C-alpha positions in Angstrom: 20.3 51.4 -42.3 19.0 48.0 -43.2 21.6 47.6 -45.7 24.5 48.5 -43.2 22.9 46.0 -40.7 23.0 43.2 -43.3 26.6 44.2 -44.2 27.7 43.9 -40.5 25.7 40.5 -40.1 27.5 39.1 -43.2 30.8 40.1 -41.9 30.2 38.4 -38.7 29.1 35.3 -40.5 32.3 35.2 -42.7 34.4 35.6 -39.4 34.6 32.1 -38.3 36.7 32.8 -35.3 34.1 35.3 -34.1 31.4 32.7 -34.8 33.2 30.4 -32.3 33.1 32.8 -29.5 29.6 33.8 -30.2 27.9 30.2 -30.5 30.4 27.5 -30.1 32.0 28.7 -26.7 28.6 29.6 -25.0 27.2 26.2 -26.0 30.2 24.3 -24.8 30.2 26.2 -21.6 26.5 25.4 -20.9 27.0 21.7 -21.8 30.1 21.3 -19.6 28.8 23.3 -16.7 25.6 21.4 -16.9 27.2 18.1 -17.0 29.4 18.9 -14.0 26.4 20.1 -11.9 24.1 17.1 -13.0 27.2 14.7 -12.2 27.1 16.1 -8.7 23.3 16.2 -8.3 22.3 14.7 -4.9 25.9 14.8 -3.4 26.5 17.0 -0.4 30.0 18.3 0.3 31.0 17.1 3.6 33.2 18.8 6.0 36.4 16.9 6.8 37.2 16.8 10.5 40.0 15.2 12.3 38.9 13.4 15.5 41.2 13.0 18.4 39.7 11.0 21.2 41.8 11.2 24.4 39.1 10.1 26.8 38.1 6.8 25.0 35.1 6.5 27.2 31.6 5.0 26.2 30.4 8.7 26.2 33.1 9.9 23.8 32.7 7.0 21.5 29.0 7.6 21.4 29.5 11.3 20.5 32.0 10.4 17.7 29.5 7.7 16.4 26.7 10.4 16.3 29.0 12.8 14.6 30.0 10.3 11.9 26.3 9.7 11.1 25.8 13.1 10.1 25.2 13.7 6.5 27.5 16.9 6.5 30.5 15.4 8.4 33.2 13.4 7.2 35.5 12.0 10.2 39.2 11.3 9.7 40.8 9.4 12.5 44.3 8.8 11.2 47.0 10.4 8.9 47.9 9.0 5.4 50.5 6.6 7.0 47.7 5.2 9.3 49.1 6.9 12.4 46.3 8.1 14.6 45.8 11.9 15.0 46.9 13.9 18.1 46.2 17.5 18.7 49.3 18.8 17.1 48.9 16.7 13.8 45.2 17.4 13.6 46.0 21.1 13.9 48.6 20.9 11.2 46.0 19.2 8.7 43.8 22.1 9.3 46.6 24.7 9.0 47.5 23.2 5.5 43.8 23.3 4.3 43.6 19.5 4.0 40.8 19.4 6.5 38.1 21.9 7.8 38.4 21.4 11.4 39.5 19.2 14.2 37.9 17.9 17.4 39.4 16.9 20.5 37.7 15.2 23.2 40.0 15.7 26.4 40.2 12.9 29.2 37.3 13.0 31.6 34.8 14.1 28.8 32.5 11.5 29.8 32.7 12.3 33.5 32.2 16.0 32.7 28.7 15.3 31.3 27.4 14.1 34.5 28.4 17.5 36.1 27.0 19.3 33.0 30.4 20.7 32.0 31.5 21.9 35.4 34.7 19.9 35.1 36.3 22.4 32.7 36.4 22.4 28.9 36.7 18.9 27.7 35.8 19.7 24.0 38.1 21.5 21.7 37.1 22.5 18.3 39.9 23.9 16.0 39.0 25.7 12.7 40.3 28.3 10.4 39.3 31.6 11.6 38.6 32.7 7.9 36.0 30.1 7.8 33.5 31.6 10.2 30.3 30.1 8.5 31.7 26.4 8.8 32.7 27.3 12.5 29.1 28.2 13.5 27.8 25.2 11.6 30.1 22.8 13.2 29.4 24.2 16.7 25.7 23.4 16.2 26.3 20.0 15.0 28.7 19.1 18.0 26.3 20.7 20.6 23.3 18.7 18.9 25.3 15.5 19.1 26.2 16.1 22.8 22.9 16.7 23.9 21.8 13.5 22.1 24.4 11.6 24.1 23.3 13.3 27.2 19.7 12.4 26.7 20.7 8.8 26.1 22.3 8.7 29.4 19.0 9.7 31.0 17.3 6.6 29.5 20.3 4.2 30.4 19.7 2.6 34.0 23.5 1.9 34.2 24.3 5.4 33.4 21.8 7.0 35.8 23.3 4.8 38.6 26.9 6.1 37.8 25.3 9.7 38.2 23.9 8.9 41.7 27.1 7.2 42.6 29.0 10.5 41.8 26.3 12.4 43.8 26.8 10.2 46.9 30.5 10.7 46.7 30.2 14.6 46.6 27.7 14.4 49.4 30.1 12.2 51.7 32.9 14.8 51.1 30.7 17.8 51.3 32.1 19.9 54.4 29.2 22.3 54.5 26.6 19.4 55.2 25.9 18.1 58.8 26.0 14.4 59.4 22.1 14.4 59.7 21.7 16.2 56.2 24.2 13.8 54.7 22.2 10.8 56.0 18.9 12.2 54.7 20.5 12.8 51.2 22.2 9.4 51.1 18.9 7.7 51.9 17.1 9.7 49.2 19.8 8.7 46.7 19.4 5.1 47.7 15.5 5.3 47.2 16.1 6.8 43.7 18.4 4.0 42.8 15.9 1.4 43.8 13.3 3.4 41.4 15.6 3.7 38.6 14.1 0.9 36.4 10.6 2.4 36.9 11.9 5.9 36.1 13.6 4.9 33.0 10.5 3.1 31.8 8.6 6.3 31.9 11.2 8.3 29.8 10.7 8.0 26.0 13.8 8.2 24.0 12.1 9.4 21.0 10.4 12.7 20.2 8.8 13.0 23.7 12.1 12.4 25.3 13.8 15.0 27.9 15.4 16.9 25.0 12.5 16.3 22.4 11.9 19.9 22.3 15.1 20.9 21.2 14.6 19.8 17.6 15.3 22.3 14.8 12.7 22.4 12.0 14.5 22.6 8.7 12.1 23.9 5.9 13.5 24.2 2.5 12.8 27.1 0.3 11.2 26.1 -2.9 9.9 27.5 -6.1 6.7 27.1 -7.8 8.7 25.6 -10.6 11.6 23.4 -9.7 14.6 23.0 -12.4 14.2 19.7 -14.0 17.7 19.4 -15.0 21.0 21.2 -14.4 20.9 22.6 -18.0 17.9 24.8 -17.0 20.3 26.4 -14.4 23.3 26.8 -16.7 21.7 27.8 -19.9 20.9 31.4 -18.9 24.7 31.7 -18.2 25.3 30.3 -21.9 23.1 32.9 -23.2 24.8 35.6 -21.3 28.1 34.6 -22.7 26.8 34.6 -26.2 25.5 38.0 -25.7 28.8 39.1 -24.3 30.7 37.8 -27.2 28.4 39.5 -29.6 28.9 42.8 -27.8 32.7 42.4 -27.9 32.8 41.4 -31.7 30.8 44.5 -32.6 32.8 46.8 -30.4 36.0 45.6 -32.2 34.4 46.1 -35.5 33.5 49.7 -34.8 37.2 50.6 -33.6 38.5 48.9 -36.7 36.1 50.6 -39.2 36.9 53.9 -37.6 40.7 53.3 -37.9 40.6 52.1 -41.4 38.3 54.9 -42.4 35.3 53.0 -43.3 33.0 55.3 -40.9 34.4 58.4 -42.9 33.6 56.9 -46.4 30.2 56.1 -45.1 29.6 59.6 -43.9 30.8 61.1 -47.2 27.9 59.0 -48.7 24.4 60.3 -48.7 23.6 59.0 -45.2 22.7 60.6 -41.8 24.7 59.8 -38.8 21.8 57.9 -37.1 21.7 55.7 -40.3 25.2 54.6 -39.9 25.1 54.2 -36.1 21.6 52.7 -36.4 22.7 50.1 -38.7 25.6 49.2 -36.4 23.3 48.9 -33.2 20.5 47.0 -35.2 23.2 44.5 -36.5 24.6 43.9 -32.9 21.0 43.6 -31.4 19.9 41.2 -34.2 23.0 39.1 -33.5 22.6 39.1 -29.8 18.7 38.2 -30.1 19.6 35.4 -32.8 22.5 33.7 -30.9 20.3 33.7 -27.8 17.3 32.0 -29.6 19.6 29.5 -31.3 21.2 28.5 -28.0 17.7 28.4 -26.3 16.2 26.2 -29.1 19.2 23.7 -28.8 18.5 23.6 -25.0 14.8 23.0 -25.4 14.9 20.4 -28.2 18.0 18.6 -27.2 18.6 19.0 -23.5 15.0 19.2 -22.2 15.2 22.8 -21.1 11.8 24.0 -20.0 10.4 27.5 -20.7 7.6 28.3 -18.2 6.6 31.5 -20.2 7.6 32.0 -23.9 6.3 35.8 -23.8 8.4 36.4 -20.8 11.4 34.5 -22.4 11.1 36.5 -25.8 10.9 39.9 -23.9 13.9 38.9 -21.7 16.0 38.1 -24.7 14.9 41.4 -26.4 15.8 43.4 -23.2 19.1 41.8 -23.0 19.9 42.4 -26.6 18.8 46.1 -26.1 21.1 46.4 -23.1 24.3 44.9 -24.5 23.8 46.5 -27.8 23.9 49.8 -26.1 26.8 48.9 -24.0 28.7 47.9 -27.2 28.3 51.5 -28.4 29.6 52.9 -25.2 32.5 50.4 -25.0 33.6 51.4 -28.5 34.5 54.8 -27.4 36.5 53.9 -24.5 39.7 54.4 -26.5 41.0 55.5 -29.8 43.0 52.5 -30.7 42.2 48.8 -31.2 44.3 47.8 -28.4 42.9 50.3 -25.9 39.3 49.3 -26.7 39.8 45.7 -26.8 41.6 45.6 -23.6 39.1 47.7 -21.7 36.1 45.9 -23.3 37.6 42.5 -22.3 38.1 43.7 -18.7 34.7 45.0 -18.5 33.1 41.9 -20.0 35.0 39.6 -17.6 33.8 41.8 -14.5 30.1 41.6 -15.8 30.3 37.9 -16.2 31.8 37.5 -12.8 29.3 39.7 -11.0 26.6 38.4 -13.1 27.0 34.8 -12.1 28.7 33.6 -15.3 31.9 32.7 -13.6 31.2 32.8 -9.7 27.8 31.6 -8.5 25.8 34.2 -6.5 25.6 32.0 -3.6 29.4 31.7 -3.4 29.9 35.5 -3.5 31.1 37.3 -0.3 28.6 40.2 0.9 30.5 43.0 -0.8 30.7 41.3 -4.0 26.9 40.3 -3.9 26.1 43.9 -3.3 28.1 44.9 -6.2 26.3 42.5 -8.4 23.2 44.6 -8.2 24.7 47.4 -10.4 25.7 44.8 -12.9 23.3 44.4 -16.1 24.7 40.9 -16.5 23.1 39.8 -13.1 19.6 41.3 -14.3 19.9 39.5 -17.6 20.4 36.1 -16.1 17.7 36.6 -13.4 15.3 37.7 -16.3 16.1 34.5 -18.2 15.6 32.3 -15.1 12.5 34.0 -14.2 11.2 32.9 -17.5 12.6 29.4 -17.4 12.2 27.9 -14.0 11.8 30.5 -11.3 8.2 31.2 -12.4 8.3 35.0 -12.0 5.0 36.9 -12.6 4.6 40.1 -14.5 5.4 42.4 -11.5 8.6 40.5 -10.7 9.7 40.5 -14.4 9.3 44.4 -14.7 12.3 45.1 -12.5 15.0 43.3 -14.6 13.4 44.3 -17.7 13.4 48.0 -16.8 17.0 47.8 -15.6 18.1 46.2 -18.9 16.2 48.5 -21.2 17.3 51.6 -19.4 21.0 50.7 -19.4 20.8 49.9 -23.2 19.1 53.1 -24.2 21.3 55.3 -22.0 24.6 53.7 -23.0 23.7 53.8 -26.8 22.8 57.5 -26.4 26.0 58.4 -24.6 28.2 56.1 -26.9 26.6 57.2 -30.3 27.0 60.9 -29.2 30.7 60.4 -28.5 31.4 58.4 -31.6 29.7 60.9 -33.8 31.8 63.7 -32.6 34.9 61.6 -33.2 34.4 59.8 -36.4 32.5 62.7 -38.2 
């Protein structure tokens, strides 16, 4: 079995094209992906919003200024040719996907604040219905800024006097009030008008202001060990690609040897079935383990990748090698021709890479796709590597991914070896 293992490893070493996919491609992937993430570190994607201010009041300008200061918002007030947005052109930009949303401040928006929105809908937020997450986020941002403008008006003597003026006009035109009631209310408003400077002086615009309690406490979720560089995040994906490439290479070698009669000639020799299949599985295991260690050592020595627990890391690599060596044996029996096996194996490999986070980050997956990733062994392989590198998993947290990887590998190897032995021998 060891002789057959060495034979397969030598064939892999002589196949330069296979070595490119096993070592060079995963390394290039990790370097490129890590450089992209590192280049964008600290940058936050901003939501592009077209602003249409039809009110042009101090309140609308104050709201626009507050929204423009938000770290997640990028205001666009004009088209590419310099023409200001109107409602139709702003909606067209959102429809084309050039902007995330548009915000229209209707005429009398400032006056509607004094009546707490009783003057009708004066704010229109247009957004693509397929982007529900951004819609809820933007609604929160707009309402927060609106309350901030409203709170500022409570601390501005001139604005309070405007409020009182509107109240006096409503009292004078109120038909349900008697002249005596109107006179009493008007005298009360006049008294409040005289006391405005003193009232405003007692209201703090800071944390203890009238809307100081409407603050959202944002608490970041942190790990015991934070990634020191982007390469600590991307190198588990690189190791995943290396292991997947080894799996595909040995899957193809089994089909090729079966078609060319190599397996039959080995069976004629004084060898048992498990010697032959065990040699193939051991060669795949050693290649997966070896390439993963090579990439990891390059990351540690050249790119500053930190490993929080070397024992956990070695066990994780071993579990991944067992898992994908077993899957190699199972994939080799998906067809009887090279084209059928290579096509199905490539498709399955891409699906595993996608669901495992090698192509699409887990955070960007829709709910149904995220649920499917739980049944993908690649996802548990990446999680085991991250747990040993920067997530700081303890032994109890590492047992789940290790157990899944080992179980999938042993079961897949047993099923694949049983089917292959019945076909080839």
